[in-house]
C-alpha positions, 0 to 999 in steps of 0.5 A: 476499489480501495486506497492503501496508504501505508505511511498513513496507517503507520503514523496513525497506528491504524494496523496493517492492510491485508493486501495479500488477502485483497489480491486473493479476493481480486479486489482493485486497489492502489497505493497512495499518501493520503495527505500531509495533514497529520496522517503523512509526513510527505507524499512520496509514492516511493516511501508508499511503494517501500513501506507497503511492500515491507508491511505486506511481508510482515503481515504475511511472513512471506518475504515473496508477496508483493514483489516490486513489479506489482508495487510499481503497478499499484502506485501507477496503473492500478492506482489510476484504475481504482480512481 
């Protein structure tokens, strides 16, 4: 299972996760915030959902990838399953 921490990835310039490929492969993943100690400015799951959705659209050049329903699931039940 994987934890996707989009705000941390942006702040540390560590790249854009290919979440669409993870889903295609059937990988279990959830959204996270990483932590405020240098890799994230806050711990907002709402911002994590927002950034994850927008970054996925940029990565795939597909405006339909990761709709709000999937992002909410990744921030809640799928994140819990990933633990």
